C-alpha positions in Angstrom: -12.0 21.5 -17.9 -12.8 24.8 -16.2 -15.1 25.8 -13.4 -14.6 22.5 -11.5 -15.8 20.2 -14.2 -13.8 17.0 -14.6 -14.4 15.0 -17.8 -14.7 11.4 -16.8 -15.2 8.1 -18.8 -16.1 4.6 -18.0 -14.8 2.1 -20.6 -15.7 -1.4 -21.5 -13.3 -2.9 -24.0 -14.0 -6.1 -25.9 -11.5 -8.6 -24.4 -10.5 -12.2 -24.7 -10.4 -14.3 -21.6 -6.8 -15.0 -20.5 -5.4 -13.3 -23.6 -3.5 -10.5 -21.8 -1.6 -9.2 -24.8 -4.8 -8.8 -26.8 -6.5 -7.1 -23.8 -3.6 -4.7 -23.2 -3.9 -3.5 -26.8 -7.6 -3.1 -26.6 -7.3 -1.1 -23.3 -4.5 1.0 -24.8 -6.7 1.9 -27.8 -9.5 3.0 -25.5 -7.1 5.1 -23.6 -6.3 6.9 -26.8 -10.0 7.3 -27.6 -10.7 8.7 -24.1 -7.7 11.1 -24.5 -9.2 12.4 -27.8 -12.5 12.9 -26.0 -10.7 15.1 -23.4 -11.1 12.7 -20.5 -9.2 13.4 -17.3 -10.3 10.3 -15.5 -10.8 6.9 -17.1 -12.1 3.7 -15.5 -11.9 0.1 -16.8 -13.7 -3.0 -15.5 -12.5 -5.3 -12.8 -9.7 -7.7 -13.8 -10.0 -6.5 -17.4 -6.3 -7.1 -18.3 -7.1 -10.8 -18.2 -10.8 -11.2 -17.8 -12.9 -11.6 -14.7 -14.0 -15.1 -15.7 -10.6 -16.8 -15.8 -11.5 -19.1 -12.9 -8.6 -21.4 -11.7 -6.4 -20.0 -14.4 -5.8 -17.1 -12.0 -3.5 -19.5 -10.0 -1.3 -20.1 -13.1 2.1 -18.4 -13.1 1.7 -17.9 -16.9 -1.5 -15.8 -16.5 0.0 -13.8 -13.6 3.1 -13.0 -15.6 1.0 -12.1 -18.6 -1.2 -9.8 -16.5 1.9 -8.0 -15.2 3.3 -7.5 -18.7 -0.1 -6.3 -19.8 -0.2 -3.8 -17.0 3.2 -2.5 -18.1 1.9 -2.0 -21.6 -1.2 -0.2 -20.4 0.9 2.0 -18.2 3.0 2.9 -21.2 -0.2 3.9 -23.1 -0.9 6.6 -20.4 2.5 8.3 -21.1 2.0 11.8 -22.4 -1.7 11.6 -21.6 -3.0 14.0 -18.9 -5.3 11.4 -17.5 -5.7 9.3 -14.4 -6.6 5.7 -15.4 -7.8 2.8 -13.3 -7.5 -0.7 -14.7 -8.4 -4.0 -13.0 -5.5 -6.5 -12.5 -4.6 -9.6 -10.4 -1.6 -8.8 -8.3 0.5 -11.3 -6.3 2.1 -10.0 -3.1 3.7 -12.1 -0.4 2.5 -15.4 -1.9 -1.1 -14.1 -1.9 -3.2 -13.1 -5.0 -5.3 -9.9 -4.7 -8.0 -8.5 -7.0 -6.7 -4.9 -7.5 -7.5 -1.6 -9.1 -4.2 -0.2 -10.5 -4.0 3.6 -10.8 -1.9 4.8 -13.7 -0.8 8.2 -14.9 2.0 9.6 -17.0 3.3 6.1 -17.9 3.6 5.1 -14.2 1.7 2.9 -11.8 0.7 5.3 -8.9 -0.8 2.7 -6.6 -2.7 -0.5 -6.2 -6.1 -0.7 -4.3 -7.0 -4.3 -3.3 -10.6 -5.4 -3.2 -12.0 -5.6 0.4 -15.1 -7.6 0.0 -15.0 -10.8 -2.1 -18.3 -12.4 -3.0 -18.5 -16.1 -2.5 -22.2 -16.9 -3.0 -24.4 -18.1 -5.9 -22.4 -17.8 -9.1 -19.5 -16.0 -7.4 -16.5 -17.8 -5.9 -13.8 -15.2 -5.7 -12.3 -16.5 -2.4 -11.3 -19.6 -4.3 -8.7 -17.5 -6.1 -8.2 -14.3 -4.2 -7.7 -13.0 -0.7 -9.5 -10.0 0.7 -7.2 -7.2 2.0 -8.1 -5.8 5.4 -4.7 -4.4 6.5 -3.3 -0.9 6.5 -1.5 0.8 3.6 1.9 -0.6 2.7 4.0 -0.9 -0.4 4.7 -3.5 -3.1 7.5 -3.9 -5.5 6.4 -3.8 -9.0 8.6 -3.6 -12.1 11.5 -2.5 -9.9 9.6 0.3 -8.3 8.1 0.6 -4.8 4.4 1.4 -5.3 1.7 2.2 -2.6 -0.6 -0.7 -1.9 -3.7 -0.5 0.3 -7.4 0.3 0.9 -6.8 3.9 1.9 -5.3 5.6 -1.1 -6.4 9.0 -2.3 -5.3 10.3 -5.7 -5.3 14.1 -5.8 -4.8 16.4 -8.8 -1.9 18.8 -8.4 -3.8 21.6 -10.2 -7.3 21.1 -8.7 -7.4 19.7 -5.1 -11.1 19.1 -5.4 -10.3 16.5 -8.1 -9.6 13.8 -5.5 -10.3 10.1 -6.4 -10.6 6.8 -4.5 -11.4 3.3 -5.7 -13.6 0.4 -4.7 -14.3 -2.8 -6.6 -17.6 -4.3 -7.5 -18.9 -6.1 -4.4 -17.5 -3.3 -2.3 -20.5 -1.3 -3.4 -23.1 -4.0 -2.5 -22.1 -4.5 1.1 -23.8 -2.6 4.1 -20.7 -0.4 4.7 -19.0 0.3 1.4 -15.4 1.5 1.5 -16.5 4.6 -0.5 -18.2 6.0 2.6 -14.7 6.2 4.3 -13.1 7.4 1.1 -15.6 10.3 0.8 -15.2 11.3 4.5 -11.5 11.3 3.9 -11.8 13.8 1.0 -12.5 11.8 -2.2 -15.0 13.8 -4.3 -15.0 11.1 -7.0 -15.4 7.3 -6.4 -14.5 4.9 -9.1 -15.8 1.3 -9.2 -14.1 -1.3 -11.3 -16.8 -4.0 -11.6 -17.7 -7.3 -13.2 -21.4 -7.5 -12.4 -23.1 -10.2 -14.4 -26.5 -9.5 -15.9 -29.7 -11.1 -14.7 -33.3 -10.0 -15.3 -34.0 -6.8 -13.3 -30.5 -6.4 -12.0 -29.7 -3.3 -14.1 -32.4 -1.2 -12.3 -31.1 -2.3 -8.9 -27.5 -1.6 -9.9 -28.5 1.9 -11.1 -30.2 2.5 -7.8 -27.1 1.4 -5.9 -24.8 3.7 -7.9 -27.1 6.8 -7.7 -27.9 6.2 -4.0 -24.2 5.8 -3.1 -23.3 9.0 -5.0 -26.0 10.8 -3.0 -25.1 9.3 0.3 -21.4 10.2 -0.1 -22.1 13.5 -1.9 -19.7 12.4 -4.6 -19.3 11.7 -8.3 -19.4 7.9 -9.0 -17.9 6.3 -12.1 -18.9 2.7 -12.5 -17.2 0.6 -15.2 -18.6 -2.9 -15.9 -17.3 -5.9 -17.7 -19.0 -6.7 -21.0 -18.6 -8.5 -24.3 -15.6 -10.8 -24.3 -16.0 -12.3 -20.8 -16.8 -16.0 -20.7 -20.5 -16.9 -21.1 -20.1 -20.4 -19.7 -22.4 -19.6 -16.8 -22.9 -15.9 -16.8 -23.4 -13.0 -19.3 -22.0 -9.5 -18.8 -23.7 -6.4 -20.3 -21.1 -3.6 -19.8 -23.5 -1.5 -17.7 -21.4 1.7 -17.3 -22.7 4.6 -15.3 -21.6 8.1 -14.3 -23.5 9.7 -11.4 -23.2 12.8 -9.3 -24.9 13.4 -5.9 -27.8 11.1 -6.7 -28.3 12.0 -10.4 -27.2 9.6 -13.2 -25.4 11.9 -15.7 -24.6 9.2 -18.3 -25.4 5.5 -18.8 -24.4 3.0 -21.4 -26.8 0.8 -23.3 -26.7 -2.8 -22.1 -24.6 -5.2 -24.2 -22.9 -2.4 -26.0 -19.1 -2.1 -25.3 -17.5 1.3 -25.5 -16.9 4.7 -23.7 -19.4 6.4 -21.5 -18.4 10.0 -21.0 -19.7 13.0 -18.9 -18.4 15.7 -16.6 -18.5 15.6 -12.8 -18.6 19.0 -11.0 -16.2 18.7 -8.1 -16.6 22.3 -7.1 -20.3 21.7 -6.6 -19.7 18.6 -4.6 -17.2 20.4 -2.4 -19.7 23.3 -1.9 -22.4 20.8 -0.9 -20.2 19.1 1.6 -19.3 22.4 3.2 -23.0 23.3 3.4 -24.0 20.0 5.1 -22.3 20.3 8.4 -23.1 16.7 9.4 -20.8 15.5 6.6 -17.5 16.3 8.3 -15.7 13.7 10.3 -12.4 15.0 11.9 -10.6 11.6 12.1 -11.9 10.3 8.7 -8.6 10.8 6.9 -6.5 8.9 9.5 -4.4 6.2 7.8 -5.0 7.6 4.3 -2.1 8.3 1.9 -2.5 11.1 -0.7 -0.9 10.4 -4.1 -0.5 13.4 -6.4 -1.1 13.2 -10.1 -1.3 15.6 -13.1 -4.3 15.6 -15.4 -6.1 18.1 -17.6 -8.6 17.8 -20.4 -9.5 20.1 -23.2 -12.5 22.0 -24.5 -15.3 23.9 -22.7 -18.4 22.3 -24.2 -20.2 20.1 -21.6 -21.7 16.8 -22.6 -23.7 16.6 -19.3 -27.2 18.2 -19.5 -27.6 21.7 -18.2 -31.3 22.3 -17.6 -32.7 25.6 -18.9 -35.5 25.4 -16.3 -33.8 23.8 -13.3 -36.8 24.3 -11.0 -39.2 22.6 -13.4 -39.1 18.8 -13.6 -38.8 16.9 -16.9 -41.7 15.9 -19.0 -43.6 12.7 -18.3 -45.5 11.0 -15.5 -42.9 12.1 -12.9 -43.6 15.7 -13.8 -47.3 15.4 -12.9 -46.5 13.7 -9.7 -44.0 16.5 -8.8 -46.7 19.1 -9.4 -49.2 17.3 -7.1 -46.5 17.1 -4.5 -45.7 20.8 -4.6 -49.4 21.9 -4.7 -50.1 19.6 -1.8 -47.2 21.0 0.3 -48.4 24.6 -0.4 -52.0 23.7 0.6 -50.8 21.8 3.7 -48.9 24.8 4.9 -51.9 27.1 4.5 -54.2 24.5 6.0 -52.2 24.4 9.2 -52.2 28.2 9.5 -55.9 28.4 8.9 -56.5 25.8 11.6 -54.1 27.4 14.1 -55.5 30.9 13.8 -59.1 29.8 13.6 -59.6 32.2 10.7 -63.2 32.6 9.6 -62.1 33.3 6.0 -59.1 33.7 3.7 -58.8 37.0 1.7 -56.8 37.1 -1.5 -56.2 39.7 -4.2 -56.8 38.5 -7.7 -55.1 40.4 -10.5 -55.7 38.1 -13.5 -52.1 37.2 -13.5 -50.0 34.1 -12.7 -49.1 34.4 -9.1 -52.6 35.3 -7.7 -54.1 32.5 -9.9 -51.8 29.9 -8.3 -52.4 31.3 -4.8 -56.1 31.0 -5.3 -55.8 27.5 -6.6 -53.8 26.5 -3.5 -56.2 28.2 -1.2 -59.1 26.3 -2.7 -57.1 23.1 -2.1 -56.5 24.0 1.5 -60.2 24.7 2.2 -61.2 21.5 0.6 -58.6 19.6 2.7 -60.2 21.2 5.8 -63.7 20.2 4.6 -64.7 23.9 4.5 -66.9 25.8 2.1 -64.8 27.6 -0.6 -67.2 30.5 -0.3 -65.3 31.4 2.8 -62.5 32.4 0.5 -63.0 36.1 -0.3 -61.3 36.8 -3.6 -61.0 40.5 -4.5 -60.1 42.1 -7.8 -59.2 45.8 -7.5 -58.9 47.6 -10.9 -57.1 50.8 -11.1 -55.1 53.0 -13.6 -53.2 50.1 -15.2 -55.8 47.4 -15.3 -56.8 46.1 -18.7 -60.1 44.6 -19.7 -58.3 41.3 -20.4 -56.9 40.8 -16.8 -60.1 42.1 -15.2 -62.1 39.6 -17.2 -59.7 36.7 -16.4 -59.9 37.4 -12.7 -63.7 37.5 -12.6 -63.9 34.3 -14.6 -61.4 32.5 -12.4 -63.2 33.4 -9.2 -66.5 32.3 -10.7 -65.2 28.9 -12.0 -63.6 28.1 -8.6 -66.8 29.0 -6.7 -65.3 31.4 -4.2 -66.8 34.6 -3.0 -65.9 37.3 -5.5 -65.7 41.0 -4.9 -64.7 43.8 -7.3 -63.5 47.0 -5.6 -62.2 49.8 -7.8 -59.5 51.7 -6.0 -58.9 54.6 -8.4 -60.9 57.1 -6.3 -59.1 56.1 -3.1 -55.7 56.4 -4.7 -56.6 59.8 -6.1 -57.6 60.9 -2.6 -54.3 59.7 -1.3 -52.5 61.6 -4.0 -54.3 64.7 -2.9 -53.3 64.0 0.7 -49.6 63.8 -0.1 -49.6 66.4 -2.8 -48.7 64.1 -5.7 -49.6 64.9 -9.2 -51.4 62.0 -11.0 -49.6 62.8 -14.2 -46.2 62.0 -12.6 -45.8 58.3 -13.1 -43.0 57.7 -10.6 -42.5 55.1 -7.8 -45.1 56.9 -5.6 -47.6 56.7 -8.4 -47.1 52.9 -8.8 -46.6 51.9 -5.2 -49.6 53.9 -3.9 -51.8 51.6 -5.9 -50.1 48.4 -4.6 -50.2 49.6 -1.0 -53.9 50.6 -1.4 -54.7 47.1 -2.6 -53.0 45.6 0.4 -54.8 47.9 2.8 -58.1 46.9 1.2 -57.3 43.2 1.6 -56.1 43.6 5.2 -59.2 45.6 6.2 -61.5 43.1 4.6 -59.7 40.4 6.5 -60.1 42.3 9.8 -63.8 43.0 9.0 -64.5 39.3 8.5 -62.2 37.6 11.0 -59.8 36.2 8.4 -56.3 36.8 7.1 -54.7 37.7 3.8 -53.0 35.0 1.7 -49.9 36.4 -0.1 -49.3 35.8 -3.8 -45.7 36.9 -4.4 -43.3 34.3 -5.7 -39.7 33.4 -5.2 -38.4 35.0 -8.4 -40.0 38.4 -7.4 -38.5 38.1 -3.9 -35.0 37.4 -5.4 -35.2 40.5 -7.6 -37.1 42.6 -5.1 -39.8 43.1 -7.7 -42.5 43.8 -5.0 -43.8 46.9 -3.3 -42.5 47.1 0.2 -45.5 46.8 2.5 -47.7 46.3 -0.5 -47.8 42.9 -2.3 -44.6 42.2 -0.3 -46.7 41.6 2.8 -49.4 39.1 3.9 -50.3 36.8 6.8 -49.0 33.8 4.9 -47.2 33.5 1.5 -48.1 30.3 -0.3 -45.9 31.1 -3.3 -42.8 32.2 -1.3 -40.6 29.4 -2.5 -42.1 28.9 -5.9 -40.1 30.6 -8.8 -42.0 32.1 -11.7 -41.0 29.3 -14.2 -42.5 26.8 -11.7 -45.6 28.9 -11.2 -46.4 28.5 -14.9 -46.0 24.8 -14.8 -48.2 24.3 -11.7 -51.0 26.4 -13.2 -50.8 24.4 -16.4 -51.0 21.2 -14.3 -54.1 22.5 -12.4 -55.7 23.6 -15.7 -55.4 20.1 -17.1 -56.7 18.6 -13.9 -59.7 20.9 -13.6 -60.7 21.0 -17.3 -63.7 22.8 -18.7 -64.1 26.5 -18.4 -61.6 26.7 -15.5 -59.0 25.2 -17.9 -59.8 27.8 -20.5 -59.5 30.6 -18.0 -56.2 29.4 -16.6 -54.8 29.0 -20.1 -55.8 32.6 -20.9 -54.0 33.7 -17.8 -50.9 31.7 -18.9 -51.0 33.6 -22.2 -51.2 37.0 -20.6 -48.1 39.3 -20.5 -46.6 39.4 -17.0 -47.2 42.8 -15.5 -48.0 44.5 -12.2 -50.3 46.8 -14.2 -49.4 50.0 -12.3 -49.0 52.2 -15.4 -51.9 53.1 -17.8 -52.5 50.8 -20.7 -51.6 51.7 -24.3 -54.5 51.2 -26.7 -56.1 49.0 -24.1 -53.1 46.7 -23.9 -50.6 46.1 -21.1 -47.9 48.8 -21.2 -45.8 47.8 -18.2 -44.1 44.5 -19.2 -42.1 43.0 -16.3 -39.6 41.0 -18.4 -38.7 44.0 -20.5 -37.9 45.9 -17.3 -36.1 43.3 -15.1 -35.3 40.6 -17.6 -36.6 37.2 -18.7 -37.7 35.1 -15.7 -36.3 32.0 -17.3 -32.8 33.6 -17.1 -33.3 34.9 -13.6 -34.6 31.6 -12.3 -31.5 29.9 -13.8 -29.2 32.4 -12.2 -31.0 32.1 -8.9 -30.7 28.3 -8.9 -27.0 28.2 -9.6 -26.0 31.2 -7.6 -27.9 30.4 -4.4 -28.5 26.7 -4.4 -25.0 25.8 -5.4 -23.1 28.9 -4.5 -21.5 29.2 -7.9 -19.5 32.3 -8.8 -20.8 34.6 -11.6 -18.3 33.4 -14.1 -19.4 29.8 -13.7 -23.1 30.8 -13.8 -22.4 32.7 -17.0 -20.6 29.7 -18.5 -23.5 27.4 -17.6 -26.0 29.9 -19.0 -24.1 29.8 -22.3 -24.4 26.0 -22.3 -28.1 26.1 -21.6 -29.3 29.2 -23.6 -26.6 29.6 -26.3 -29.1 29.2 -29.1 -31.6 31.7 -27.7 -29.7 34.5 -26.1 -26.4 36.0 -27.1 -23.5 36.4 -24.7 -24.1 40.2 -24.3 -27.7 39.6 -23.3 -26.8 36.8 -20.8 -24.2 39.1 -19.2 -26.5 42.1 -19.0 -29.2 40.2 -17.1 -26.7 38.4 -15.0 -25.3 41.7 -13.7 -28.9 42.9 -13.2 -29.7 39.8 -11.2 -26.8 40.2 -8.8 -27.4 44.0 -8.4 -31.0 43.6 -7.6 -30.5 40.5 -5.4 -28.0 42.4 -3.1 -29.8 45.7 -3.1 -33.3 44.2 -2.3 -32.3 42.0 0.6 -34.1 44.3 3.1 -37.4 43.2 1.6 -36.5 39.6 2.3 -35.3 40.2 5.8 -38.9 40.8 7.0 -40.9 38.3 4.9 -44.1 36.7 6.1 -44.2 33.0 6.8 -44.4 30.7 3.8 -43.9 27.0 3.1 -40.7 25.8 1.6 -41.4 23.4 -1.3 -38.0 23.1 -3.1 -34.3 23.3 -2.7 -34.2 27.1 -2.7 -35.8 29.3 -0.1 -35.1 33.0 0.7 -36.8 33.0 4.1 -34.8 34.9 6.7 -35.9 32.2 9.2 -35.0 29.3 7.0 -32.4 28.8 4.2 -31.1 32.4 3.6 -29.5 34.7 6.1 -27.8 37.8 4.5 -27.2 41.3 5.8 -29.4 43.9 4.1 -26.4 46.1 3.5 -24.0 43.5 2.0 -22.0 44.8 -0.9 -22.2 43.2 -4.4 -18.8 44.7 -5.5 -16.9 41.4 -5.7 -19.6 39.7 -7.7 -20.0 42.7 -10.0 -16.3 43.0 -10.6 -16.1 39.4 -11.7 -19.0 39.9 -14.1 -17.3 43.0 -15.6 -14.2 40.9 -16.3 -16.2 38.3 -18.3 
């Protein structure tokens, strides 16, 4: 596939123990199914050409010969398929039997990877039949061809170098130092595991944890193929627990006791970016002793089966979502609490507009004061109606301050702004940037002076989405003494307010719900028929799109064409391609042109994976050009 996505599959065929011909045909059929699904990488279970549970039959020449013939048949099944296939096979070399992963592509065996760690405890007795391999890479004669054999083999796509694969087998994952750690450091972005992990009560959850954790630790994709129906049930049962993970997230997982294909896509470009970003990942000598084996693979189609979240900053529904909200709100409050303690501020001053951001900032400030054991009446909340204020937002702000028990003040600023217009010679009928920003800066001056008058400081309300787009008045709402929402994007603001509304209940919940239903606006232009005239999302674009673009462009460093591709996957049924492209270009244009506002941001706590603080995650020249990014968008 395009944009660094590799379609991968874990396969569990129904086999017959020791019936290598039957198994070879079953494996060949699944290779065909995977090819039809567009898979570029396919992984089968451990020893699947004969069955993991053959016991002392492994020592029989008949079984070994049958396994070799079966491998030849399976290799033939890969001819004409642009797919790298790993299949489990016993392999005799130098009078010793090894438990191996055979890598196949284009009708050939590319290499054999022997198992390093053989379990010999409880129900496992692999050392009875196999030897662990601890040596360096060498070669083995197989079917008249010299084939690479060893623990340090990397299989690299000729067309996409990031598509580099290495193998480990079952128990290799369960040991303290799995081979996959060395494989990843040597350059493998995808680890495959050919496994025969029997099922016991509770083991699936532990196995899932191991796979996801190892993919996170190695910053890799991990394809785990497990033995299933067809293995002997004399003393064990196998459930075919197949999983595909990427950097800690399980992308796809099979049902237990249900043989078949498990398919998803691993983003090797994203993995490569993350490894470059983490400067502790690099190990100069890690590739020593590794042999790189090229292969040719390529799938078809552009539709992803892996989920692409429309709201990447917002956790999924359920109990975990509530816990995440509490975690974020607690972090925001903890940051503000420390600043209040350190400065010895007598009060906190905050402007309340009746909108989302100021509501969240006030909720966080109340939490911080309660954590300090301080009276919330030391929070001075100020609403400052002016030319664009509607009755709805004014009423929402007054109700919210009352329900939270803070000290509420209402200061109309229209007269002050008109006096300022007279000072600078601006006609009030001219609704330009000066008309709008004079109001925003007057509001900030009022807040700052109240803070000075009462020995306190101003709590900022601006959020991450506004900072990314530069949708803030420089030295107006852009400024504060501490920005509690600085790393909270608009889509997450909504979710946090809804969480607090449900937690508080009563009239506070009703007020917060009314704020959630209010059109997003800075209210700097006069209302029309008493309703908000200046609608932010009509001017700069839908925040759900901009937050999506922000996440993919900044967190993962993805190019505009890939961000656009992903947006079509996530929003295809809601926005047409033209609209997605329009707001994508708008995002990049604003993001580059408004960096000067982010270069001098107040302090603010980081709560997620994206922050635009010039002291933290994001360092960018204020005069950087967006030309390369814009050109790519124009070519879409």
